C-alpha positions in Angstrom: 76.2 -105.6 -201.5 73.7 -106.2 -198.7 70.4 -104.4 -198.0 72.0 -102.3 -195.3 74.6 -100.8 -197.5 72.6 -98.3 -199.5 69.1 -97.3 -200.7 68.5 -96.7 -204.4 66.2 -93.9 -205.4 66.2 -94.8 -209.1 63.4 -97.4 -208.7 60.9 -96.5 -205.9 59.0 -99.7 -206.5 61.9 -101.6 -204.9 61.2 -100.0 -201.5 57.5 -101.1 -201.6 58.2 -104.8 -201.6 59.6 -107.2 -199.0 63.4 -107.4 -198.4 65.7 -110.3 -197.7 65.7 -109.1 -194.1 61.9 -109.1 -193.7 61.6 -112.5 -195.4 64.2 -114.1 -193.1 63.1 -112.0 -190.0 66.5 -110.4 -189.6 66.6 -107.1 -187.7 68.8 -104.1 -188.1 72.4 -104.2 -186.9 73.2 -102.4 -183.7 76.6 -101.2 -182.3 77.9 -101.3 -178.8 81.5 -100.0 -178.8 83.5 -102.2 -181.2 80.9 -105.0 -181.0 77.9 -105.2 -183.4 74.9 -107.4 -182.9 71.9 -108.4 -185.0 68.9 -110.6 -184.2 67.0 -113.1 -186.4 63.8 -114.9 -185.5 63.7 -118.6 -186.1 60.8 -120.3 -187.7 59.6 -122.4 -190.7 61.0 -119.9 -193.2 64.4 -121.6 -192.4 63.1 -125.1 -193.4 63.2 -127.0 -196.6 60.0 -128.8 -198.0 60.9 -131.8 -195.8 60.8 -129.6 -192.7 64.5 -129.7 -192.1 66.3 -126.4 -191.2 69.0 -125.5 -193.8 72.4 -124.3 -192.6 72.3 -121.6 -195.3 69.1 -120.1 -193.9 71.3 -117.8 -191.7 73.1 -116.4 -194.7 71.3 -113.1 -194.6 71.9 -112.7 -190.9 75.6 -113.4 -191.2 76.1 -111.3 -194.3 74.3 -108.3 -192.8 76.2 -108.6 -189.5 79.6 -108.9 -191.1 79.0 -106.3 -193.9 77.8 -103.7 -191.4 81.1 -103.7 -189.6 83.1 -102.8 -192.7 80.4 -100.5 -194.1 80.6 -98.3 -191.0 84.3 -97.6 -191.6 83.9 -96.7 -195.3 85.5 -93.6 -196.8 83.1 -90.8 -197.8 81.1 -91.3 -201.0 81.8 -95.1 -201.1 79.8 -98.2 -200.3 81.1 -101.7 -199.4 80.5 -105.0 -201.2 81.3 -108.6 -200.0 84.0 -110.3 -202.1 84.6 -113.4 -199.9 82.7 -115.0 -197.1 83.4 -118.2 -195.1 81.1 -119.8 -192.6 81.6 -122.8 -190.4 78.6 -124.5 -188.8 79.7 -125.8 -185.3 76.3 -127.1 -184.3 74.0 -128.5 -186.9 70.4 -127.2 -187.1 67.8 -127.1 -185.7 69.2 -124.5 -183.4 66.3 -123.5 -181.2 66.1 -125.1 -177.8 62.4 -124.4 -177.3 59.3 -124.5 -179.5 57.0 -121.6 -180.3 57.3 -118.0 -181.5 59.9 -115.5 -180.2 63.0 -117.7 -180.4 66.0 -115.7 -181.8 69.5 -116.2 -183.0 72.1 -113.5 -182.2 75.0 -112.6 -184.5 77.9 -110.7 -182.9 80.5 -109.2 -185.1 83.7 -107.2 -185.0 86.0 -105.4 -187.5 89.4 -107.1 -187.4 91.2 -105.2 -190.2 90.8 -102.2 -192.4 92.9 -100.7 -195.2 92.3 -98.3 -198.1 90.6 -101.0 -200.2 88.2 -102.5 -197.7 88.1 -104.5 -194.5 87.9 -107.9 -192.8 85.3 -108.8 -190.1 84.4 -111.8 -187.9 80.9 -112.9 -186.8 79.8 -115.4 -184.2 76.2 -116.7 -184.1 74.5 -117.9 -180.9 71.2 -119.6 -180.3 68.7 -118.8 -177.6 70.7 -120.9 -175.1 73.8 -118.8 -175.7 75.4 -121.8 -177.5 77.9 -120.9 -180.2 76.5 -122.4 -183.4 78.5 -120.8 -186.3 81.5 -118.6 -186.9 82.0 -116.6 -190.1 84.5 -114.1 -191.6 84.3 -111.8 -194.6 86.4 -109.6 -196.9 84.6 -106.6 -198.2 85.9 -104.0 -200.5 85.0 -100.3 -201.0 83.5 -99.1 -204.3 82.4 -95.6 -205.5 78.9 -94.8 -204.4 76.6 -94.6 -207.5 75.0 -91.2 -208.1 71.5 -92.4 -207.6 72.1 -94.0 -204.2 71.8 -92.4 -200.7 72.6 -93.8 -197.3 69.7 -94.7 -194.9 68.9 -92.1 -192.4 66.9 -94.1 -189.9 65.4 -97.5 -189.1 62.2 -96.4 -191.0 64.2 -96.7 -194.2 64.1 -100.5 -194.0 61.2 -102.7 -194.6 61.0 -105.2 -191.7 57.3 -106.2 -191.8 56.7 -109.9 -191.5 55.5 -111.4 -194.8 52.3 -113.4 -194.6 52.6 -115.9 -197.5 56.2 -117.1 -197.2 55.9 -120.3 -195.1 59.0 -122.3 -196.0 62.6 -121.6 -197.2 61.7 -122.6 -200.7 58.7 -120.1 -200.6 61.0 -117.3 -199.4 63.5 -118.0 -202.2 61.0 -118.9 -204.9 63.2 -122.0 -205.3 62.8 -125.3 -207.2 65.2 -128.2 -207.4 66.0 -130.0 -210.7 67.9 -133.1 -211.3 69.5 -134.2 -214.6 72.5 -136.2 -215.8 74.9 -133.4 -214.8 73.6 -133.3 -211.2 71.4 -131.1 -209.0 70.3 -127.6 -210.0 68.6 -125.1 -207.8 66.6 -122.4 -209.6 65.4 -119.1 -208.0 62.5 -117.3 -209.7 62.9 -113.6 -210.6 62.2 -111.5 -207.5 63.1 -108.0 -206.3 62.3 -109.3 -202.8 65.7 -111.1 -202.8 67.8 -108.1 -203.9 69.4 -105.1 -202.3 68.3 -101.7 -203.5 70.6 -101.8 -206.5 68.6 -104.8 -207.9 71.2 -107.5 -207.4 70.9 -110.6 -205.3 71.7 -110.2 -201.6 74.9 -112.0 -200.6 73.0 -113.9 -197.9 70.6 -115.2 -200.5 73.5 -116.5 -202.5 74.8 -118.3 -199.4 71.4 -119.9 -198.9 71.1 -121.0 -202.5 74.7 -122.4 -202.5 74.2 -124.4 -199.4 70.9 -125.9 -200.4 72.2 -126.9 -203.8 75.4 -128.3 -202.5 73.8 -130.3 -199.7 71.3 -131.8 -202.1 74.0 -132.7 -204.5 76.0 -134.5 -201.8 72.8 -136.3 -200.7 73.1 -138.4 -203.8 76.4 -139.9 -202.7 76.2 -139.6 -198.9 73.5 -140.6 -196.3 72.1 -137.7 -194.3 74.9 -135.1 -195.0 75.2 -132.3 -192.6 76.7 -129.0 -193.9 79.7 -128.0 -191.8 81.2 -125.2 -193.9 80.4 -122.8 -196.8 83.1 -120.9 -198.6 81.9 -118.1 -201.0 83.6 -116.0 -203.7 81.4 -113.3 -205.1 82.6 -112.7 -208.7 80.1 -110.3 -210.2 76.6 -108.9 -209.4 73.8 -111.5 -209.6 70.7 -110.0 -211.3 67.3 -111.1 -210.1 65.2 -109.8 -213.0 65.4 -113.3 -214.5 66.0 -116.8 -213.1 69.2 -117.4 -211.2 70.5 -121.0 -211.4 72.9 -122.8 -209.0 74.7 -125.6 -210.7 76.6 -128.3 -208.7 79.6 -130.6 -209.1 80.5 -133.1 -206.4 84.3 -132.7 -206.0 84.8 -135.4 -203.4 82.7 -138.4 -202.5 83.5 -139.9 -199.1 81.8 -142.0 -196.4 82.5 -139.4 -193.7 83.2 -136.1 -195.7 82.0 -135.0 -199.1 82.5 -131.7 -200.9 80.5 -129.9 -203.6 81.2 -126.9 -205.7 78.3 -124.7 -206.5 78.2 -121.9 -209.2 75.4 -119.3 -209.5 74.7 -118.2 -213.1 72.4 -115.5 -214.4 71.1 -115.0 -217.9 74.5 -113.8 -219.2 75.9 -117.3 -218.6 78.7 -115.9 -216.6 79.3 -117.1 -213.0 78.1 -114.7 -210.3 79.4 -116.6 -207.3 81.3 -119.8 -206.7 80.9 -121.7 -203.4 82.3 -124.8 -201.8 80.0 -126.7 -199.5 81.5 -129.3 -197.2 79.2 -131.9 -195.6 80.0 -134.5 -193.0 78.3 -137.5 -191.6 77.4 -136.6 -188.0 77.3 -139.5 -185.5 73.9 -139.9 -184.0 73.5 -140.4 -180.2 72.2 -143.9 -179.4 
């Protein structure tokens, strides 16, 4: 469930911290007829320690934009949760066409299908030059609204203040990479900043962790891999009261295309999400 689905009153401390939206500089979704739009500021919080923008850094933007479309059609006394999400990267990062503050990405989304169980939505992401850089779709399902959760009443319900000490993507995620004989692991430190109000990891955070881990795993078998697609299945809530680990397995090793499977696991040892990351070798202009 994303940050814009519900607000929990059971733990007031959660609303005093940063949110995935404030950490990634993602604004609140807006609606214009059947079209929804959401903005995200670009900056170093999208970059890995080497200074390269990660394709998964737009995960929170995409998950919020898509989830909002289904959420707005929910039956009374229900919320919506993401069960599947697919994202194709059409233009590799970096996506900004100019330097300096104020550059934004814009996600536009529409609801394409709804039934009694949930809905299906599409999102398109554009850069500041109106270039289409990514396309994503999601399946969301409706769940009963917990008794201790209320819906947001206004924009003031969401924390969107810019954090002052999160300078890179790894800072934002509290992430560290580990390598062993089984491959690459990405570990996220415990943090309520990465959760929705129910205390579970934001779906867009799981996208970011999956893409980073998958791309780094492929880097061991492929030169300068560029992520071109991410396919996510959300299996169970991912708690963030302890470390969350992303394990990797390279499923295909190719000179032009490689594929990695990434599984996020919490302290229970059970998988929370399974993602497939496809990377390609992009021809460089001479």
